[in-house]
NUKE-157782 format. One record per residue (C-alpha): residue in one letter; z negated, x, y. Coordinates in steps of 0.2 Angstrom, whole numbers, padded with zeros to 4 digits, always signed. Each point is the difference from the previous one (the first is absolute). Layout:
BEGIN
AZXY...
***
This chain:
BEGIN
X-0001+0095-0110X-0015-0003-0012X-0010-0009+0014X+0013-0013+0003X-0002-0017-0007X+0012-0008-0012X+0014-0009+0009X+0004-0019-0004X+0017-0004-0006X+0011-0009+0013X+0004-0018-0004X+0010-0015+0007X-0012-0012+0009X+0000-0017-0007X+0005-0015+0011X-0011-0013+0008X-0007-0014-0011X-0001-0013+0014X+0008-0006+0016X-0009-0007+0016X+0009-0008+0015X-0008-0008+0016X+0006-0012+0013X-0008-0008+0015X-0005-0019+0000X+0008-0005+0017X-0003-0016+0009X-0016-0005-0008X-0008-0015+0008X-0019+0000+0004X-0003-0012-0014X+0009+0012-0012X-0011+0014+0005X-0016-0011-0001X+0004-0005-0017X+0004+0018-0006X-0017+0006+0007X-0009-0014-0008X+0008+0003-0017X-0002+0019+0002X-0019-0001+0004X-0003-0012-0014X+0008+0010-0013X-0007+0016+0008X-0018-0006-0003X+0005-0004-0018X+0007+0018-0002X-0015+0008+0007X-0012-0009-0012X+0012+0004-0015X+0001+0018+0005X-0019+0001+0001X-0001-0007-0018X+0013+0012-0006X-0009+0015+0007X-0016-0006-0007X+0008-0001-0018X+0005+0019+0002X+0005+0008-0016X-0006-0015-0011X+0014-0011+0007X+0011-0008-0013X+0013-0014-0002X-0013-0014-0003X-0008+0004+0017X+0017+0000+0008X+0003-0017-0007X-0017-0007+0006X+0003+0007+0017X+0017-0008+0001X-0007-0017-0007X-0012+0000+0014X+0013+0003+0014X+0012-0012-0007X-0011-0015+0004X-0002+0006+0018X+0018+0004+0003X+0014-0001-0013X+0004+0009-0017X+0013+0011+0009X-0010+0004+0014X-0015+0005-0012X+0012+0011-0010X+0006+0009+0016X-0018+0003+0006X-0007+0006-0016X+0014+0012-0002X-0002+0007+0017X-0018+0002-0003X+0003+0010-0015X+0013+0011+0009X-0012+0003+0014X-0014+0005-0012X+0012+0012-0009X+0005+0008+0017X-0018+0003+0005X-0003+0008-0017X+0014+0012+0002X-0006+0004+0018X-0018+0003-0007X+0008+0012-0013X+0009+0010+0014X-0016+0000+0010X-0009+0007-0015X+0012+0014-0002X-0001+0004+0018X-0019+0002-0001X+0002+0011-0015X+0012+0011+0009X-0012+0002+0015X-0015+0004-0011X+0009+0013-0010X+0007+0008+0016X-0016+0001+0009X-0010+0006-0015X+0013+0014-0002X-0001+0006+0018X-0019-0001+0000X+0000+0012-0015X+0009+0013+0009X-0007+0013+0012X+0001-0004+0019X+0016+0005+0008X+0009+0004-0016X+0019-0003+0002X+0009-0013-0011X+0016+0001-0010X+0016-0010-0001X-0008-0010-0014X-0018-0002+0006X-0010+0000+0016X-0012+0013+0005X-0018+0000+0005X-0007-0008+0016X+0000+0009+0016X-0018-0001+0005X-0018-0005-0006X+0001-0015+0011X+0016-0006-0008X-0006+0004-0017X-0016-0011+0003X+0010-0015+0007X+0012+0001-0015X-0015+0000-0012X-0006-0016+0007X+0017-0007-0001X+0001+0004-0018X-0016-0010-0004X+0007-0015+0010X+0017+0001-0010X-0010+0002-0016X-0009-0016+0004X+0016-0009+0004X+0008+0006-0016X-0014-0006-0010X+0001-0017+0008X+0019-0001-0002X-0001+0006-0018X-0013-0014-0004X+0011-0013+0008X+0015+0006-0010X-0009-0001-0016X-0007-0017+0004X+0016-0007+0006X-0007-0004+0017X+0013+0000+0015X-0002-0003+0018X+0013-0011+0008X+0002-0009+0017X+0012-0014+0002X+0009+0003+0016X-0002+0019+0000X-0015+0011+0002X+0007+0008+0016X+0001-0017+0009X-0017-0004-0006X-0007+0016+0007X+0009-0003+0016X-0012-0015+0003X-0014+0012+0005X+0012+0011+0011X+0009-0013+0010X+0002+0012+0015X+0008+0014-0011X+0013-0012-0008X+0003-0009+0017X-0004-0017-0006X-0011-0014+0006X-0011-0009-0012X+0012-0015+0001X+0015+0010-0004X-0008+0009-0014X-0006-0017-0008X+0018-0006+0001X+0007+0016-0009X-0014-0001-0013X+0004-0018-0004X+0018+0003-0001X-0003+0015-0012X-0010-0010-0012X+0012-0015-0002X+0008-0002-0016X+0018-0007+0000X+0009+0008-0015X+0007-0007-0015X+0008+0008-0016X+0017-0005-0006X+0005-0010-0015X+0016+0002-0009X+0008-0017-0005X-0008-0009+0014X+0009-0007+0015X+0005+0015+0011X-0011+0011-0010X-0016-0006+0008X-0009-0016+0000X-0015+0004+0012X+0010+0008+0014X+0018-0006-0001X+0014+0007+0010X+0017-0010-0001X+0017+0008+0001X+0002-0007+0018X-0017+0008+0005X-0012-0015-0001X-0017+0006-0004X-0013-0012-0008X-0018+0003-0006X-0009-0009-0013X-0017-0005+0008X-0016+0003-0010X-0009-0016-0005X-0013+0000+0015X+0014+0000+0013X+0013-0011-0009X-0002-0013+0014X+0009+0012+0012X+0017-0002-0011X+0015-0005+0009X+0011+0000-0015X-0001-0008-0018X-0011+0007-0014X-0013+0008+0012X+0012+0012+0009X+0001+0005+0018X+0017+0005+0007X+0000+0013+0014X+0012-0003+0015X+0005+0018-0001X+0016+0006-0009X+0000+0017-0008X+0014+0012-0004X+0000+0017-0007X+0011+0013+0008X-0004+0013-0013X+0005-0003-0018X+0002-0018+0004X+0014-0002-0012X-0011+0006-0015X-0014-0012+0006X+0013-0015+0000X+0006+0005-0017X-0017+0000-0007X-0006-0017+0007X+0016-0008-0004X-0002+0005-0018X-0019-0006+0000X-0006+0018-0003X-0018+0005+0005X-0003+0005+0019X-0017+0003+0007X-0004-0004+0018X-0013+0004+0013X-0003-0007+0017X-0010+0009+0012X-0003+0001+0019X+0002+0015+0011X-0014-0004+0013X+0005+0014+0012X+0017-0007+0002X-0004-0018-0003X+0013-0002-0013X+0001-0007-0018X+0009+0009-0014X+0006-0004-0018X+0002+0014-0013X+0010-0003-0016X-0002+0011-0015X+0006+0001-0017X+0001+0013-0015X+0016+0008-0005X+0004+0009-0017X-0002+0019+0001X+0015+0008+0005X+0008+0011-0013X-0001+0018+0007X+0015+0011-0003X-0002+0017-0010X-0006+0015+0010X+0016+0010-0004X+0011-0014+0007X-0011-0001+0016X+0003+0019+0002X+0018+0000-0003X+0006-0001+0018X-0014+0010+0008X-0014-0008+0010X-0010+0001+0016X-0017+0007+0000X-0013-0008+0011X-0016+0008+0006X-0013-0013+0006X-0010+0005+0016X-0012-0009+0012X+0014-0003+0013X+0017+0002-0008X+0010+0001-0016X+0008+0017-0003X+0016-0002-0010X+0014+0012-0006X+0015-0003-0011X+0002+0011-0016X+0015+0001-0012X-0002-0001-0019X-0003+0019+0000X-0015-0001+0012X+0009+0007+0015X-0004-0007+0017X+0015-0009+0008X+0003-0004+0018X-0015+0000+0013X-0018-0006-0003X-0004-0018+0005X-0015-0007+0008X-0006-0018+0001X-0014-0002+0012X-0013-0014+0001X-0016-0003+0011X-0015-0006-0010X-0011-0004+0016X-0004-0018+0005X-0002-0015-0010X+0003-0002-0019X+0016-0010+0003X+0007+0013+0011X-0004+0014-0012X+0008-0010-0014X+0016-0004+0010X+0001+0019+0004X+0000+0005-0018X+0013-0014-0005X+0011+0006+0014X-0001+0018-0006X+0003-0005-0018X+0015-0011+0005X+0009+0015+0009X-0003+0011-0015X+0006-0012-0013X+0016-0005+0010X+0004+0019+0001X-0003+0003-0018X+0010-0016-0004X+0015+0006+0010X+0001+0017-0010X-0005-0008-0017X-0015+0011-0002X-0017-0003-0009X-0016+0004+0009X-0013+0012-0006X-0018-0002+0007X-0017+0007-0004X-0012-0010-0011X-0014+0002+0013X-0018-0006-0003X-0013+0005+0013X-0014-0010-0007X-0011+0015-0004X+0006+0010+0015X-0007-0012+0014X-0019+0004-0003X-0008+0008+0015X-0008+0013-0012X+0017+0006-0006X+0005+0008+0017X-0016+0002+0009X+0002+0002+0019X+0019-0002-0001X-0001-0018+0008X+0018+0001+0006X+0006+0004-0017X-0010-0014-0008X+0007-0012+0013X+0017+0006-0004X-0001-0003-0018X-0008-0017+0002X+0013-0006+0012X+0015+0004-0012X+0007-0017-0006X+0002+0006-0018X-0003-0016-0009X+0009-0011+0012X+0015+0011+0002X+0001+0002-0019X-0001-0018-0004X+0013-0005+0014X+0012+0014-0005X+0000-0005-0018X+0003-0019+0004X+0013+0003+0014X+0009+0013-0011X+0001-0012-0014X+0009-0013+0011X+0013+0013+0005X+0002+0007-0018X-0006+0017+0005X-0010+0010-0014X-0017+0008+0006X-0006+0015-0009X-0018+0005+0001X-0005+0018-0002X-0016+0010-0001X-0006+0004+0018X-0008+0016-0005X+0004+0016+0011X+0015-0008+0008X-0004+0005+0018X-0007+0017-0005X+0015+0005-0011X+0012-0008+0013X-0006+0011+0013X+0000+0015-0011X+0017-0001-0008X+0011-0011+0012X-0006-0002+0018X+0006+0018+0005X+0015-0001-0011X+0006-0016+0008X-0004+0005+0018X+0015+0006+0011X+0005+0002+0018X+0004-0018+0002X-0013-0008-0012X-0019+0002-0001X-0006-0006-0016X-0018-0006-0001X-0012+0001-0014X+0003-0019-0003X+0018+0002-0002X-0002+0014-0012X-0012-0010-0010X+0013-0014-0001X+0011+0013-0008X-0013+0004-0013X-0003-0018-0004X+0019-0003-0003X+0002+0015-0011X-0015-0005-0010X+0007-0017-0003X+0017+0008-0005X-0010+0011-0013X+0003+0016+0009X-0014+0013+0004X-0007+0000+0018X+0004+0018+0003X+0016+0004+0009X+0005+0014-0011X-0007+0012-0014X-0006+0017+0004X+0014+0013+0002X+0002+0012-0015X+0002+0018+0002X+0016+0006+0008X+0006+0010-0014X-0002-0015-0012X+0006-0014+0011X+0015-0003-0011X-0010+0000-0015X-0013-0013+0007X+0014-0012+0006X+0000-0010+0015X-0016-0001+0011X+0000-0018+0006X-0005-0015-0009X+0008-0013+0011X+0015-0004-0011X+0003-0003-0018X+0007+0014-0011X+0016-0010-0003X+0004-0004+0018X+0016+0008+0007X-0003+0014+0013X-0018+0003-0005X+0004+0018-0006X+0013+0004+0014X+0001+0016+0010X-0013+0004+0012X+0004+0000+0018X+0006+0015+0009X-0013+0008+0012X+0007+0012+0012X-0007+0018+0000X-0003+0013-0014X-0010-0006-0015X-0002+0018-0006X+0002+0018+0006X+0016+0001-0009X+0009-0014+0009X+0007+0002+0017X-0004-0013+0014X+0018-0005+0002X+0003-0003-0018X+0010-0016-0003X-0002-0001-0018X-0011-0015-0007X-0013+0002-0013X+0011-0009-0013X+0015+0012+0001X-0008+0017+0003X-0007+0011-0013X-0019+0004+0001X-0004+0017+0008X-0019-0003+0001X-0009+0016-0005X-0015-0005-0011X-0016+0004+0009X+0009+0002+0017X-0008-0008+0015X+0010-0014+0008X+0001-0002+0019X+0004-0019-0001X-0003-0010-0016X+0009-0016-0003X-0009-0015+0005X+0005-0018-0005X+0002-0012+0014X-0015-0012-0002X+0010-0015+0006X+0015+0003-0012X-0001-0016-0011X+0012-0001-0015X+0009-0016-0003
***
């Protein structure tokens, strides 16, 4: 046990800090779409120049520079548009900064792993905690060259981090690289140009509390009317007073529409973003706002009625209900999803699986226990070497998306989510629970057993099914073997079940007396033909 790392304490995950809902802008006229494109392109060019200025400032950026940038943009658009652009540029720089730090850690891991393997003799086997040496001289030589390449990249990344330099592409680097591989992405040059222009448009405005309907730049009335404050160079396109353009479309939010209506009626801040889906030829409006942090319930209260342990996998969620003592109840559950296809399809699959899990937990009044997974350091190609399928499996697991959606959706239903340390859950589940929970009519998988370990860890119980059995002649001195129930639970110390057949040579096979009523006739040191064995599936209440 000395080689095991220290386990983190389970905790109740905090609720979401914001809400975002989306609706389609239907029945837009050709003039409406033309005006939106013009406004988006004009503000997009301003956003590109401002982002360039923000990246050039680097770590020396301060509030005075922010004010100067906003002052320059105000004369070319408006004060509110300038505020939204500068804030978006700052957020984009911060996101790129975090991405650079993650890339830096990945390079450090790769360099450290290759250097360790190069220092080992050829063909030396690895351990559970560290990989072994390379298989051949050719592989050793190729990896030594890769080590030099990674060290050069690491040095460049470290220099960028210390200087505050980031590399950002408005519209997306993947779309930019697709311009040089149009045959691979199945696009013509005209189609790519249309997507590129749509991705670089800027049509988003922050909300303001106390202003009419919570936003003066992009205003949405309770009846669904959408109006946009035009920037100064395009004020001549206005079809409403005060330089505003009213769209012909009417918007309605099916999801959380009542909360949105309450906010705009009370003139509370709501941020809006208008964007075009070029592939479908549709326009969408996204509304978002912040909410106060949800007060999480104490951990002991969340454990009170038992919970459901959930093991996250690449193609399904394995779940099993546990009572407050850590005993599996009922049959294991499986909520499958398919992560192939487009990003929207994958996202819909994850949401559908989570909805089924949450509705089942809500019907039974249970909390949900999940692993606090983070595969950031596990996705490097140097970590697992030739195991390409395993690397692909880890990279395909929707850990971040699933965790964010689970917490937000569970908060809406009032279901507490308990996060536990993911260490050794699959290993100990297979070791202690998979065989014990497998019967003639049920085949327990490794993932089902891991769900039991996750649930028991969230309840504060050990992962192992029972303690090591004491010597037979000291069984009464050592007490009960199992650790599945508390010491004050009725029935925990009840009589053991009667097993037919002789237990010792002094008892006849047809004896009908039970262990609790007959006197012991065991001869010390005598050999037993059939020792008493506890039923592994016997779970106390």
